[in-house]
mmCIF entry with sequence, helices, sheets and N, C-alpha, C, O atoms, coordinates in Angstrom:
data_MODEL
# 
_entry.id   MODEL 
# 
_entity.id                         1 
_entity.type                       polymer 
_entity.pdbx_number_of_molecules   1 
# 
_entity_poly.entity_id                      1 
_entity_poly.type                           'polypeptide(L)' 
_entity_poly.nstd_linkage                   no 
_entity_poly.nstd_monomer                   no 
_entity_poly.pdbx_seq_one_letter_code       ATGHTYGRFYTNISGVGRLGKNMLKTDIIHYLDQCELSLDDVKIDYNKGFYPMGA 
_entity_poly.pdbx_seq_one_letter_code_can   ATGHTYGRFYTNISGVGRLGKNMLKTDIIHYLDQCELSLDDVKIDYNKGFYPMGA 
_entity_poly.pdbx_strand_id                 A 
# 
loop_
_entity_poly_seq.entity_id 
_entity_poly_seq.num 
_entity_poly_seq.mon_id 
_entity_poly_seq.hetero 
1 1  ALA n 
1 2  THR n 
1 3  GLY n 
1 4  HIS n 
1 5  THR n 
1 6  TYR n 
1 7  GLY n 
1 8  ARG n 
1 9  PHE n 
1 10 TYR n 
1 11 THR n 
1 12 ASN n 
1 13 ILE n 
1 14 SER n 
1 15 GLY n 
1 16 VAL n 
1 17 GLY n 
1 18 ARG n 
1 19 LEU n 
1 20 GLY n 
1 21 LYS n 
1 22 ASN n 
1 23 MET n 
1 24 LEU n 
1 25 LYS n 
1 26 THR n 
1 27 ASP n 
1 28 ILE n 
1 29 ILE n 
1 30 HIS n 
1 31 TYR n 
1 32 LEU n 
1 33 ASP n 
1 34 GLN n 
1 35 CYS n 
1 36 GLU n 
1 37 LEU n 
1 38 SER n 
1 39 LEU n 
1 40 ASP n 
1 41 ASP n 
1 42 VAL n 
1 43 LYS n 
1 44 ILE n 
1 45 ASP n 
1 46 TYR n 
1 47 ASN n 
1 48 LYS n 
1 49 GLY n 
1 50 PHE n 
1 51 TYR n 
1 52 PRO n 
1 53 MET n 
1 54 GLY n 
1 55 ALA n 
# 
_struct_asym.id          A 
_struct_asym.entity_id   1 
# 
loop_
_struct_conf.conf_type_id 
_struct_conf.id 
_struct_conf.pdbx_PDB_helix_id 
_struct_conf.beg_label_comp_id 
_struct_conf.beg_label_asym_id 
_struct_conf.beg_label_seq_id 
_struct_conf.pdbx_beg_PDB_ins_code 
_struct_conf.end_label_comp_id 
_struct_conf.end_label_asym_id 
_struct_conf.end_label_seq_id 
_struct_conf.pdbx_end_PDB_ins_code 
_struct_conf.beg_auth_comp_id 
_struct_conf.beg_auth_asym_id 
_struct_conf.beg_auth_seq_id 
_struct_conf.end_auth_comp_id 
_struct_conf.end_auth_asym_id 
_struct_conf.end_auth_seq_id 
_struct_conf.pdbx_PDB_helix_class 
_struct_conf.details 
_struct_conf.pdbx_PDB_helix_length 
HELX_P HELX_P1 AA1 LYS A 25 ? TYR A 31 ? LYS A 25 TYR A 31 1 ? 7 
HELX_P HELX_P2 AA2 ASP A 33 ? CYS A 35 ? ASP A 33 CYS A 35 5 ? 3 
HELX_P HELX_P3 AA3 LEU A 39 ? ASP A 41 ? LEU A 39 ASP A 41 5 ? 3 
# 
_struct_conf_type.id          HELX_P 
_struct_conf_type.criteria    ? 
_struct_conf_type.reference   ? 
# 
_struct_sheet.id               AA1 
_struct_sheet.type             ? 
_struct_sheet.number_strands   2 
_struct_sheet.details          ? 
# 
_struct_sheet_order.sheet_id     AA1 
_struct_sheet_order.range_id_1   1 
_struct_sheet_order.range_id_2   2 
_struct_sheet_order.offset       ? 
_struct_sheet_order.sense        anti-parallel 
# 
loop_
_struct_sheet_range.sheet_id 
_struct_sheet_range.id 
_struct_sheet_range.beg_label_comp_id 
_struct_sheet_range.beg_label_asym_id 
_struct_sheet_range.beg_label_seq_id 
_struct_sheet_range.pdbx_beg_PDB_ins_code 
_struct_sheet_range.end_label_comp_id 
_struct_sheet_range.end_label_asym_id 
_struct_sheet_range.end_label_seq_id 
_struct_sheet_range.pdbx_end_PDB_ins_code 
_struct_sheet_range.beg_auth_comp_id 
_struct_sheet_range.beg_auth_asym_id 
_struct_sheet_range.beg_auth_seq_id 
_struct_sheet_range.end_auth_comp_id 
_struct_sheet_range.end_auth_asym_id 
_struct_sheet_range.end_auth_seq_id 
AA1 1 ASP A 45 ? TYR A 46 ? ASP A 45 TYR A 46 
AA1 2 PRO A 52 ? GLY A 54 ? PRO A 52 GLY A 54 
# 
loop_
_atom_site.group_PDB 
_atom_site.id 
_atom_site.type_symbol 
_atom_site.label_atom_id 
_atom_site.label_alt_id 
_atom_site.label_comp_id 
_atom_site.label_asym_id 
_atom_site.label_entity_id 
_atom_site.label_seq_id 
_atom_site.pdbx_PDB_ins_code 
_atom_site.Cartn_x 
_atom_site.Cartn_y 
_atom_site.Cartn_z 
_atom_site.occupancy 
_atom_site.B_iso_or_equiv 
_atom_site.pdbx_formal_charge 
_atom_site.auth_seq_id 
_atom_site.auth_comp_id 
_atom_site.auth_asym_id 
_atom_site.auth_atom_id 
_atom_site.pdbx_PDB_model_num 
ATOM 1   N N  . ALA A 1 1  ? 111.733 52.603 79.935 1.00 0.00 ? 1  ALA A N  1 
ATOM 2   C CA . ALA A 1 1  ? 110.793 52.637 78.817 1.00 0.00 ? 1  ALA A CA 1 
ATOM 3   C C  . ALA A 1 1  ? 111.570 52.737 77.491 1.00 0.00 ? 1  ALA A C  1 
ATOM 4   O O  . ALA A 1 1  ? 112.714 53.191 77.469 1.00 0.00 ? 1  ALA A O  1 
ATOM 5   N N  . THR A 1 2  ? 110.957 52.323 76.431 1.00 0.00 ? 2  THR A N  1 
ATOM 6   C CA . THR A 1 2  ? 111.562 52.377 75.115 1.00 0.00 ? 2  THR A CA 1 
ATOM 7   C C  . THR A 1 2  ? 110.689 53.246 74.225 1.00 0.00 ? 2  THR A C  1 
ATOM 8   O O  . THR A 1 2  ? 109.528 53.505 74.540 1.00 0.00 ? 2  THR A O  1 
ATOM 9   N N  . GLY A 1 3  ? 111.244 53.687 73.132 1.00 0.00 ? 3  GLY A N  1 
ATOM 10  C CA . GLY A 1 3  ? 110.499 54.540 72.194 1.00 0.00 ? 3  GLY A CA 1 
ATOM 11  C C  . GLY A 1 3  ? 111.300 55.765 71.844 1.00 0.00 ? 3  GLY A C  1 
ATOM 12  O O  . GLY A 1 3  ? 112.476 55.887 72.189 1.00 0.00 ? 3  GLY A O  1 
ATOM 13  N N  . HIS A 1 4  ? 110.631 56.682 71.141 1.00 0.00 ? 4  HIS A N  1 
ATOM 14  C CA . HIS A 1 4  ? 111.238 57.907 70.695 1.00 0.00 ? 4  HIS A CA 1 
ATOM 15  C C  . HIS A 1 4  ? 111.083 58.999 71.760 1.00 0.00 ? 4  HIS A C  1 
ATOM 16  O O  . HIS A 1 4  ? 110.079 59.061 72.469 1.00 0.00 ? 4  HIS A O  1 
ATOM 17  N N  . THR A 1 5  ? 112.093 59.846 71.849 1.00 0.00 ? 5  THR A N  1 
ATOM 18  C CA . THR A 1 5  ? 112.019 61.028 72.676 1.00 0.00 ? 5  THR A CA 1 
ATOM 19  C C  . THR A 1 5  ? 112.551 62.178 71.849 1.00 0.00 ? 5  THR A C  1 
ATOM 20  O O  . THR A 1 5  ? 113.570 62.044 71.171 1.00 0.00 ? 5  THR A O  1 
ATOM 21  N N  . TYR A 1 6  ? 111.889 63.270 71.901 1.00 0.00 ? 6  TYR A N  1 
ATOM 22  C CA . TYR A 1 6  ? 112.266 64.437 71.106 1.00 0.00 ? 6  TYR A CA 1 
ATOM 23  C C  . TYR A 1 6  ? 112.682 65.545 72.042 1.00 0.00 ? 6  TYR A C  1 
ATOM 24  O O  . TYR A 1 6  ? 112.065 65.755 73.086 1.00 0.00 ? 6  TYR A O  1 
ATOM 25  N N  . GLY A 1 7  ? 113.727 66.251 71.670 1.00 0.00 ? 7  GLY A N  1 
ATOM 26  C CA . GLY A 1 7  ? 114.192 67.406 72.411 1.00 0.00 ? 7  GLY A CA 1 
ATOM 27  C C  . GLY A 1 7  ? 114.704 68.437 71.422 1.00 0.00 ? 7  GLY A C  1 
ATOM 28  O O  . GLY A 1 7  ? 114.767 68.169 70.222 1.00 0.00 ? 7  GLY A O  1 
ATOM 29  N N  . ARG A 1 8  ? 115.062 69.584 71.900 1.00 0.00 ? 8  ARG A N  1 
ATOM 30  C CA . ARG A 1 8  ? 115.555 70.626 71.029 1.00 0.00 ? 8  ARG A CA 1 
ATOM 31  C C  . ARG A 1 8  ? 116.716 71.357 71.705 1.00 0.00 ? 8  ARG A C  1 
ATOM 32  O O  . ARG A 1 8  ? 116.608 71.782 72.855 1.00 0.00 ? 8  ARG A O  1 
ATOM 33  N N  . PHE A 1 9  ? 117.812 71.496 70.986 1.00 0.00 ? 9  PHE A N  1 
ATOM 34  C CA . PHE A 1 9  ? 118.918 72.284 71.444 1.00 0.00 ? 9  PHE A CA 1 
ATOM 35  C C  . PHE A 1 9  ? 118.841 73.643 70.821 1.00 0.00 ? 9  PHE A C  1 
ATOM 36  O O  . PHE A 1 9  ? 118.556 73.749 69.627 1.00 0.00 ? 9  PHE A O  1 
ATOM 37  N N  . TYR A 1 10 ? 119.082 74.696 71.578 1.00 0.00 ? 10 TYR A N  1 
ATOM 38  C CA . TYR A 1 10 ? 119.137 76.030 71.047 1.00 0.00 ? 10 TYR A CA 1 
ATOM 39  C C  . TYR A 1 10 ? 119.942 76.845 72.031 1.00 0.00 ? 10 TYR A C  1 
ATOM 40  O O  . TYR A 1 10 ? 120.159 76.413 73.163 1.00 0.00 ? 10 TYR A O  1 
ATOM 41  N N  . THR A 1 11 ? 120.381 78.002 71.625 1.00 0.00 ? 11 THR A N  1 
ATOM 42  C CA . THR A 1 11 ? 121.209 78.864 72.457 1.00 0.00 ? 11 THR A CA 1 
ATOM 43  C C  . THR A 1 11 ? 120.306 79.576 73.472 1.00 0.00 ? 11 THR A C  1 
ATOM 44  O O  . THR A 1 11 ? 119.129 79.830 73.219 1.00 0.00 ? 11 THR A O  1 
ATOM 45  N N  . ASN A 1 12 ? 120.894 79.883 74.616 1.00 0.00 ? 12 ASN A N  1 
ATOM 46  C CA . ASN A 1 12 ? 120.115 80.616 75.628 1.00 0.00 ? 12 ASN A CA 1 
ATOM 47  C C  . ASN A 1 12 ? 120.510 82.078 75.687 1.00 0.00 ? 12 ASN A C  1 
ATOM 48  O O  . ASN A 1 12 ? 120.162 82.775 76.640 1.00 0.00 ? 12 ASN A O  1 
ATOM 49  N N  . ILE A 1 13 ? 121.237 82.556 74.675 1.00 0.00 ? 13 ILE A N  1 
ATOM 50  C CA . ILE A 1 13 ? 121.636 83.955 74.597 1.00 0.00 ? 13 ILE A CA 1 
ATOM 51  C C  . ILE A 1 13 ? 120.415 84.768 74.238 1.00 0.00 ? 13 ILE A C  1 
ATOM 52  O O  . ILE A 1 13 ? 119.730 84.458 73.264 1.00 0.00 ? 13 ILE A O  1 
ATOM 53  N N  . SER A 1 14 ? 120.137 85.775 74.987 1.00 0.00 ? 14 SER A N  1 
ATOM 54  C CA . SER A 1 14 ? 118.944 86.576 74.811 1.00 0.00 ? 14 SER A CA 1 
ATOM 55  C C  . SER A 1 14 ? 118.951 87.241 73.411 1.00 0.00 ? 14 SER A C  1 
ATOM 56  O O  . SER A 1 14 ? 119.930 87.864 73.000 1.00 0.00 ? 14 SER A O  1 
ATOM 57  N N  . GLY A 1 15 ? 117.818 87.079 72.706 1.00 0.00 ? 15 GLY A N  1 
ATOM 58  C CA . GLY A 1 15 ? 117.650 87.700 71.392 1.00 0.00 ? 15 GLY A CA 1 
ATOM 59  C C  . GLY A 1 15 ? 118.267 86.954 70.236 1.00 0.00 ? 15 GLY A C  1 
ATOM 60  O O  . GLY A 1 15 ? 118.037 87.328 69.086 1.00 0.00 ? 15 GLY A O  1 
ATOM 61  N N  . VAL A 1 16 ? 119.039 85.918 70.484 1.00 0.00 ? 16 VAL A N  1 
ATOM 62  C CA . VAL A 1 16 ? 119.662 85.203 69.382 1.00 0.00 ? 16 VAL A CA 1 
ATOM 63  C C  . VAL A 1 16 ? 118.822 84.001 68.939 1.00 0.00 ? 16 VAL A C  1 
ATOM 64  O O  . VAL A 1 16 ? 118.407 83.946 67.782 1.00 0.00 ? 16 VAL A O  1 
ATOM 65  N N  . GLY A 1 17 ? 118.563 83.045 69.821 1.00 0.00 ? 17 GLY A N  1 
ATOM 66  C CA . GLY A 1 17 ? 117.661 81.964 69.536 1.00 0.00 ? 17 GLY A CA 1 
ATOM 67  C C  . GLY A 1 17 ? 118.142 80.931 68.518 1.00 0.00 ? 17 GLY A C  1 
ATOM 68  O O  . GLY A 1 17 ? 117.332 80.160 68.004 1.00 0.00 ? 17 GLY A O  1 
ATOM 69  N N  . ARG A 1 18 ? 119.441 80.899 68.216 1.00 0.00 ? 18 ARG A N  1 
ATOM 70  C CA . ARG A 1 18 ? 119.938 79.889 67.275 1.00 0.00 ? 18 ARG A CA 1 
ATOM 71  C C  . ARG A 1 18 ? 121.238 79.317 67.774 1.00 0.00 ? 18 ARG A C  1 
ATOM 72  O O  . ARG A 1 18 ? 121.901 79.895 68.634 1.00 0.00 ? 18 ARG A O  1 
ATOM 73  N N  . LEU A 1 19 ? 121.595 78.173 67.226 1.00 0.00 ? 19 LEU A N  1 
ATOM 74  C CA . LEU A 1 19 ? 122.823 77.476 67.612 1.00 0.00 ? 19 LEU A CA 1 
ATOM 75  C C  . LEU A 1 19 ? 124.032 78.231 67.025 1.00 0.00 ? 19 LEU A C  1 
ATOM 76  O O  . LEU A 1 19 ? 123.898 79.098 66.162 1.00 0.00 ? 19 LEU A O  1 
ATOM 77  N N  . GLY A 1 20 ? 125.178 77.869 67.519 1.00 0.00 ? 20 GLY A N  1 
ATOM 78  C CA . GLY A 1 20 ? 126.411 78.398 66.957 1.00 0.00 ? 20 GLY A CA 1 
ATOM 79  C C  . GLY A 1 20 ? 126.521 77.899 65.478 1.00 0.00 ? 20 GLY A C  1 
ATOM 80  O O  . GLY A 1 20 ? 126.130 76.780 65.146 1.00 0.00 ? 20 GLY A O  1 
ATOM 81  N N  . LYS A 1 21 ? 127.064 78.774 64.633 1.00 0.00 ? 21 LYS A N  1 
ATOM 82  C CA . LYS A 1 21 ? 127.134 78.429 63.223 1.00 0.00 ? 21 LYS A CA 1 
ATOM 83  C C  . LYS A 1 21 ? 128.012 77.246 62.957 1.00 0.00 ? 21 LYS A C  1 
ATOM 84  O O  . LYS A 1 21 ? 127.829 76.575 61.941 1.00 0.00 ? 21 LYS A O  1 
ATOM 85  N N  . ASN A 1 22 ? 128.957 76.953 63.818 1.00 0.00 ? 22 ASN A N  1 
ATOM 86  C CA . ASN A 1 22 ? 129.891 75.838 63.597 1.00 0.00 ? 22 ASN A CA 1 
ATOM 87  C C  . ASN A 1 22 ? 129.490 74.566 64.332 1.00 0.00 ? 22 ASN A C  1 
ATOM 88  O O  . ASN A 1 22 ? 130.280 73.623 64.380 1.00 0.00 ? 22 ASN A O  1 
ATOM 89  N N  . MET A 1 23 ? 128.301 74.506 64.900 1.00 0.00 ? 23 MET A N  1 
ATOM 90  C CA . MET A 1 23 ? 127.898 73.285 65.618 1.00 0.00 ? 23 MET A CA 1 
ATOM 91  C C  . MET A 1 23 ? 127.616 72.177 64.649 1.00 0.00 ? 23 MET A C  1 
ATOM 92  O O  . MET A 1 23 ? 126.934 72.384 63.646 1.00 0.00 ? 23 MET A O  1 
ATOM 93  N N  . LEU A 1 24 ? 128.131 70.996 64.931 1.00 0.00 ? 24 LEU A N  1 
ATOM 94  C CA . LEU A 1 24 ? 127.935 69.843 64.054 1.00 0.00 ? 24 LEU A CA 1 
ATOM 95  C C  . LEU A 1 24 ? 127.021 68.815 64.740 1.00 0.00 ? 24 LEU A C  1 
ATOM 96  O O  . LEU A 1 24 ? 126.835 68.827 65.956 1.00 0.00 ? 24 LEU A O  1 
ATOM 97  N N  . LYS A 1 25 ? 126.467 67.937 63.917 1.00 0.00 ? 25 LYS A N  1 
ATOM 98  C CA . LYS A 1 25 ? 125.666 66.835 64.484 1.00 0.00 ? 25 LYS A CA 1 
ATOM 99  C C  . LYS A 1 25 ? 126.509 65.971 65.395 1.00 0.00 ? 25 LYS A C  1 
ATOM 100 O O  . LYS A 1 25 ? 126.010 65.464 66.399 1.00 0.00 ? 25 LYS A O  1 
ATOM 101 N N  . THR A 1 26 ? 127.773 65.791 65.067 1.00 0.00 ? 26 THR A N  1 
ATOM 102 C CA . THR A 1 26 ? 128.649 64.967 65.932 1.00 0.00 ? 26 THR A CA 1 
ATOM 103 C C  . THR A 1 26 ? 128.875 65.609 67.290 1.00 0.00 ? 26 THR A C  1 
ATOM 104 O O  . THR A 1 26 ? 129.095 64.894 68.268 1.00 0.00 ? 26 THR A O  1 
ATOM 105 N N  . ASP A 1 27 ? 128.830 66.941 67.388 1.00 0.00 ? 27 ASP A N  1 
ATOM 106 C CA . ASP A 1 27 ? 128.915 67.618 68.685 1.00 0.00 ? 27 ASP A CA 1 
ATOM 107 C C  . ASP A 1 27 ? 127.740 67.201 69.584 1.00 0.00 ? 27 ASP A C  1 
ATOM 108 O O  . ASP A 1 27 ? 127.923 66.924 70.769 1.00 0.00 ? 27 ASP A O  1 
ATOM 109 N N  . ILE A 1 28 ? 126.563 67.162 69.016 1.00 0.00 ? 28 ILE A N  1 
ATOM 110 C CA . ILE A 1 28 ? 125.361 66.747 69.785 1.00 0.00 ? 28 ILE A CA 1 
ATOM 111 C C  . ILE A 1 28 ? 125.471 65.282 70.182 1.00 0.00 ? 28 ILE A C  1 
ATOM 112 O O  . ILE A 1 28 ? 125.159 64.919 71.316 1.00 0.00 ? 28 ILE A O  1 
ATOM 113 N N  . ILE A 1 29 ? 125.920 64.428 69.240 1.00 0.00 ? 29 ILE A N  1 
ATOM 114 C CA . ILE A 1 29 ? 126.057 63.001 69.540 1.00 0.00 ? 29 ILE A CA 1 
ATOM 115 C C  . ILE A 1 29 ? 127.053 62.778 70.665 1.00 0.00 ? 29 ILE A C  1 
ATOM 116 O O  . ILE A 1 29 ? 126.804 61.960 71.550 1.00 0.00 ? 29 ILE A O  1 
ATOM 117 N N  . HIS A 1 30 ? 128.176 63.488 70.652 1.00 0.00 ? 30 HIS A N  1 
ATOM 118 C CA . HIS A 1 30 ? 129.165 63.357 71.719 1.00 0.00 ? 30 HIS A CA 1 
ATOM 119 C C  . HIS A 1 30 ? 128.640 63.899 73.044 1.00 0.00 ? 30 HIS A C  1 
ATOM 120 O O  . HIS A 1 30 ? 128.963 63.343 74.093 1.00 0.00 ? 30 HIS A O  1 
ATOM 121 N N  . TYR A 1 31 ? 127.842 64.965 73.033 1.00 0.00 ? 31 TYR A N  1 
ATOM 122 C CA . TYR A 1 31 ? 127.255 65.514 74.227 1.00 0.00 ? 31 TYR A CA 1 
ATOM 123 C C  . TYR A 1 31 ? 126.289 64.501 74.865 1.00 0.00 ? 31 TYR A C  1 
ATOM 124 O O  . TYR A 1 31 ? 126.213 64.396 76.089 1.00 0.00 ? 31 TYR A O  1 
ATOM 125 N N  . LEU A 1 32 ? 125.562 63.766 74.032 1.00 0.00 ? 32 LEU A N  1 
ATOM 126 C CA . LEU A 1 32 ? 124.596 62.779 74.524 1.00 0.00 ? 32 LEU A CA 1 
ATOM 127 C C  . LEU A 1 32 ? 125.120 61.372 74.265 1.00 0.00 ? 32 LEU A C  1 
ATOM 128 O O  . LEU A 1 32 ? 124.414 60.532 73.707 1.00 0.00 ? 32 LEU A O  1 
ATOM 129 N N  . ASP A 1 33 ? 126.342 61.124 74.667 1.00 0.00 ? 33 ASP A N  1 
ATOM 130 C CA . ASP A 1 33 ? 127.029 59.875 74.322 1.00 0.00 ? 33 ASP A CA 1 
ATOM 131 C C  . ASP A 1 33 ? 126.338 58.627 74.864 1.00 0.00 ? 33 ASP A C  1 
ATOM 132 O O  . ASP A 1 33 ? 126.516 57.558 74.279 1.00 0.00 ? 33 ASP A O  1 
ATOM 133 N N  . GLN A 1 34 ? 125.579 58.697 75.921 1.00 0.00 ? 34 GLN A N  1 
ATOM 134 C CA . GLN A 1 34 ? 124.912 57.525 76.486 1.00 0.00 ? 34 GLN A CA 1 
ATOM 135 C C  . GLN A 1 34 ? 123.628 57.162 75.734 1.00 0.00 ? 34 GLN A C  1 
ATOM 136 O O  . GLN A 1 34 ? 123.031 56.122 76.014 1.00 0.00 ? 34 GLN A O  1 
ATOM 137 N N  . CYS A 1 35 ? 123.201 57.983 74.804 1.00 0.00 ? 35 CYS A N  1 
ATOM 138 C CA . CYS A 1 35 ? 121.931 57.755 74.109 1.00 0.00 ? 35 CYS A CA 1 
ATOM 139 C C  . CYS A 1 35 ? 122.063 56.938 72.839 1.00 0.00 ? 35 CYS A C  1 
ATOM 140 O O  . CYS A 1 35 ? 121.050 56.604 72.224 1.00 0.00 ? 35 CYS A O  1 
ATOM 141 N N  . GLU A 1 36 ? 123.280 56.602 72.423 1.00 0.00 ? 36 GLU A N  1 
ATOM 142 C CA . GLU A 1 36 ? 123.527 55.788 71.247 1.00 0.00 ? 36 GLU A CA 1 
ATOM 143 C C  . GLU A 1 36 ? 122.843 56.371 69.989 1.00 0.00 ? 36 GLU A C  1 
ATOM 144 O O  . GLU A 1 36 ? 122.158 55.651 69.263 1.00 0.00 ? 36 GLU A O  1 
ATOM 145 N N  . LEU A 1 37 ? 123.032 57.649 69.747 1.00 0.00 ? 37 LEU A N  1 
ATOM 146 C CA . LEU A 1 37 ? 122.444 58.319 68.593 1.00 0.00 ? 37 LEU A CA 1 
ATOM 147 C C  . LEU A 1 37 ? 123.331 58.106 67.371 1.00 0.00 ? 37 LEU A C  1 
ATOM 148 O O  . LEU A 1 37 ? 124.533 57.873 67.499 1.00 0.00 ? 37 LEU A O  1 
ATOM 149 N N  . SER A 1 38 ? 122.734 58.187 66.198 1.00 0.00 ? 38 SER A N  1 
ATOM 150 C CA . SER A 1 38 ? 123.473 58.173 64.938 1.00 0.00 ? 38 SER A CA 1 
ATOM 151 C C  . SER A 1 38 ? 123.270 59.507 64.258 1.00 0.00 ? 38 SER A C  1 
ATOM 152 O O  . SER A 1 38 ? 122.448 60.313 64.694 1.00 0.00 ? 38 SER A O  1 
ATOM 153 N N  . LEU A 1 39 ? 124.014 59.747 63.189 1.00 0.00 ? 39 LEU A N  1 
ATOM 154 C CA . LEU A 1 39 ? 123.877 60.996 62.454 1.00 0.00 ? 39 LEU A CA 1 
ATOM 155 C C  . LEU A 1 39 ? 122.452 61.156 61.880 1.00 0.00 ? 39 LEU A C  1 
ATOM 156 O O  . LEU A 1 39 ? 121.968 62.277 61.726 1.00 0.00 ? 39 LEU A O  1 
ATOM 157 N N  . ASP A 1 40 ? 121.799 60.052 61.571 1.00 0.00 ? 40 ASP A N  1 
ATOM 158 C CA . ASP A 1 40 ? 120.440 60.112 61.030 1.00 0.00 ? 40 ASP A CA 1 
ATOM 159 C C  . ASP A 1 40 ? 119.406 60.489 62.109 1.00 0.00 ? 40 ASP A C  1 
ATOM 160 O O  . ASP A 1 40 ? 118.295 60.901 61.776 1.00 0.00 ? 40 ASP A O  1 
ATOM 161 N N  . ASP A 1 41 ? 119.760 60.351 63.389 1.00 0.00 ? 41 ASP A N  1 
ATOM 162 C CA . ASP A 1 41 ? 118.859 60.678 64.458 1.00 0.00 ? 41 ASP A CA 1 
ATOM 163 C C  . ASP A 1 41 ? 118.814 62.170 64.758 1.00 0.00 ? 41 ASP A C  1 
ATOM 164 O O  . ASP A 1 41 ? 117.862 62.641 65.380 1.00 0.00 ? 41 ASP A O  1 
ATOM 165 N N  . VAL A 1 42 ? 119.815 62.917 64.334 1.00 0.00 ? 42 VAL A N  1 
ATOM 166 C CA . VAL A 1 42 ? 119.899 64.339 64.658 1.00 0.00 ? 42 VAL A CA 1 
ATOM 167 C C  . VAL A 1 42 ? 119.533 65.140 63.450 1.00 0.00 ? 42 VAL A C  1 
ATOM 168 O O  . VAL A 1 42 ? 120.105 64.952 62.377 1.00 0.00 ? 42 VAL A O  1 
ATOM 169 N N  . LYS A 1 43 ? 118.580 66.039 63.607 1.00 0.00 ? 43 LYS A N  1 
ATOM 170 C CA . LYS A 1 43 ? 118.118 66.929 62.541 1.00 0.00 ? 43 LYS A CA 1 
ATOM 171 C C  . LYS A 1 43 ? 118.439 68.403 62.933 1.00 0.00 ? 43 LYS A C  1 
ATOM 172 O O  . LYS A 1 43 ? 118.276 68.793 64.090 1.00 0.00 ? 43 LYS A O  1 
ATOM 173 N N  . ILE A 1 44 ? 118.878 69.174 61.982 1.00 0.00 ? 44 ILE A N  1 
ATOM 174 C CA . ILE A 1 44 ? 119.224 70.567 62.200 1.00 0.00 ? 44 ILE A CA 1 
ATOM 175 C C  . ILE A 1 44 ? 118.198 71.425 61.495 1.00 0.00 ? 44 ILE A C  1 
ATOM 176 O O  . ILE A 1 44 ? 117.906 71.189 60.323 1.00 0.00 ? 44 ILE A O  1 
ATOM 177 N N  . ASP A 1 45 ? 117.629 72.436 62.189 1.00 0.00 ? 45 ASP A N  1 
ATOM 178 C CA . ASP A 1 45 ? 116.706 73.387 61.608 1.00 0.00 ? 45 ASP A CA 1 
ATOM 179 C C  . ASP A 1 45 ? 117.452 74.639 61.213 1.00 0.00 ? 45 ASP A C  1 
ATOM 180 O O  . ASP A 1 45 ? 118.164 75.219 62.032 1.00 0.00 ? 45 ASP A O  1 
ATOM 181 N N  . TYR A 1 46 ? 117.301 75.072 59.962 1.00 0.00 ? 46 TYR A N  1 
ATOM 182 C CA . TYR A 1 46 ? 117.979 76.280 59.439 1.00 0.00 ? 46 TYR A CA 1 
ATOM 183 C C  . TYR A 1 46 ? 116.958 77.350 59.128 1.00 0.00 ? 46 TYR A C  1 
ATOM 184 O O  . TYR A 1 46 ? 115.811 77.053 58.795 1.00 0.00 ? 46 TYR A O  1 
ATOM 185 N N  . ASN A 1 47 ? 117.391 78.629 59.241 1.00 0.00 ? 47 ASN A N  1 
ATOM 186 C CA . ASN A 1 47 ? 116.550 79.706 58.776 1.00 0.00 ? 47 ASN A CA 1 
ATOM 187 C C  . ASN A 1 47 ? 116.831 79.998 57.306 1.00 0.00 ? 47 ASN A C  1 
ATOM 188 O O  . ASN A 1 47 ? 117.615 79.285 56.679 1.00 0.00 ? 47 ASN A O  1 
ATOM 189 N N  . LYS A 1 48 ? 116.213 81.024 56.749 1.00 0.00 ? 48 LYS A N  1 
ATOM 190 C CA . LYS A 1 48 ? 116.384 81.323 55.332 1.00 0.00 ? 48 LYS A CA 1 
ATOM 191 C C  . LYS A 1 48 ? 117.816 81.761 54.991 1.00 0.00 ? 48 LYS A C  1 
ATOM 192 O O  . LYS A 1 48 ? 118.238 81.656 53.840 1.00 0.00 ? 48 LYS A O  1 
ATOM 193 N N  . GLY A 1 49 ? 118.545 82.241 55.967 1.00 0.00 ? 49 GLY A N  1 
ATOM 194 C CA . GLY A 1 49 ? 119.946 82.641 55.741 1.00 0.00 ? 49 GLY A CA 1 
ATOM 195 C C  . GLY A 1 49 ? 120.907 81.491 56.001 1.00 0.00 ? 49 GLY A C  1 
ATOM 196 O O  . GLY A 1 49 ? 122.115 81.706 56.101 1.00 0.00 ? 49 GLY A O  1 
ATOM 197 N N  . PHE A 1 50 ? 120.385 80.269 56.113 1.00 0.00 ? 50 PHE A N  1 
ATOM 198 C CA . PHE A 1 50 ? 121.110 79.038 56.365 1.00 0.00 ? 50 PHE A CA 1 
ATOM 199 C C  . PHE A 1 50 ? 121.938 79.066 57.639 1.00 0.00 ? 50 PHE A C  1 
ATOM 200 O O  . PHE A 1 50 ? 123.040 78.519 57.689 1.00 0.00 ? 50 PHE A O  1 
ATOM 201 N N  . TYR A 1 51 ? 121.393 79.711 58.675 1.00 0.00 ? 51 TYR A N  1 
ATOM 202 C CA . TYR A 1 51 ? 121.986 79.656 59.985 1.00 0.00 ? 51 TYR A CA 1 
ATOM 203 C C  . TYR A 1 51 ? 121.224 78.635 60.811 1.00 0.00 ? 51 TYR A C  1 
ATOM 204 O O  . TYR A 1 51 ? 119.993 78.632 60.776 1.00 0.00 ? 51 TYR A O  1 
ATOM 205 N N  . PRO A 1 52 ? 121.902 77.767 61.552 1.00 0.00 ? 52 PRO A N  1 
ATOM 206 C CA . PRO A 1 52 ? 121.199 76.744 62.349 1.00 0.00 ? 52 PRO A CA 1 
ATOM 207 C C  . PRO A 1 52 ? 120.401 77.417 63.472 1.00 0.00 ? 52 PRO A C  1 
ATOM 208 O O  . PRO A 1 52 ? 120.940 78.207 64.247 1.00 0.00 ? 52 PRO A O  1 
ATOM 209 N N  . MET A 1 53 ? 119.138 77.096 63.541 1.00 0.00 ? 53 MET A N  1 
ATOM 210 C CA . MET A 1 53 ? 118.250 77.653 64.567 1.00 0.00 ? 53 MET A CA 1 
ATOM 211 C C  . MET A 1 53 ? 118.049 76.706 65.718 1.00 0.00 ? 53 MET A C  1 
ATOM 212 O O  . MET A 1 53 ? 117.824 77.162 66.839 1.00 0.00 ? 53 MET A O  1 
ATOM 213 N N  . GLY A 1 54 ? 118.116 75.417 65.501 1.00 0.00 ? 54 GLY A N  1 
ATOM 214 C CA . GLY A 1 54 ? 117.952 74.443 66.509 1.00 0.00 ? 54 GLY A CA 1 
ATOM 215 C C  . GLY A 1 54 ? 118.277 73.058 65.986 1.00 0.00 ? 54 GLY A C  1 
ATOM 216 O O  . GLY A 1 54 ? 118.406 72.844 64.781 1.00 0.00 ? 54 GLY A O  1 
ATOM 217 N N  . ALA A 1 55 ? 118.402 72.149 66.889 1.00 0.00 ? 55 ALA A N  1 
ATOM 218 C CA . ALA A 1 55 ? 118.730 70.760 66.513 1.00 0.00 ? 55 ALA A CA 1 
ATOM 219 C C  . ALA A 1 55 ? 117.875 69.801 67.313 1.00 0.00 ? 55 ALA A C  1 
ATOM 220 O O  . ALA A 1 55 ? 117.991 68.587 67.151 1.00 0.00 ? 55 ALA A O  1 
# 
């Protein structure tokens, strides 16, 4: 099938609920290398303290 698929990356550490502060969009693209993603396809969600909460 073709079309858009949405997913969310986040940490599974209890009580934290956010990604590592140093995680880059390119890290996600390399992890999902078979999906042919570009930097524009990956969005990062930040909290008010500018810590990444999910991607």
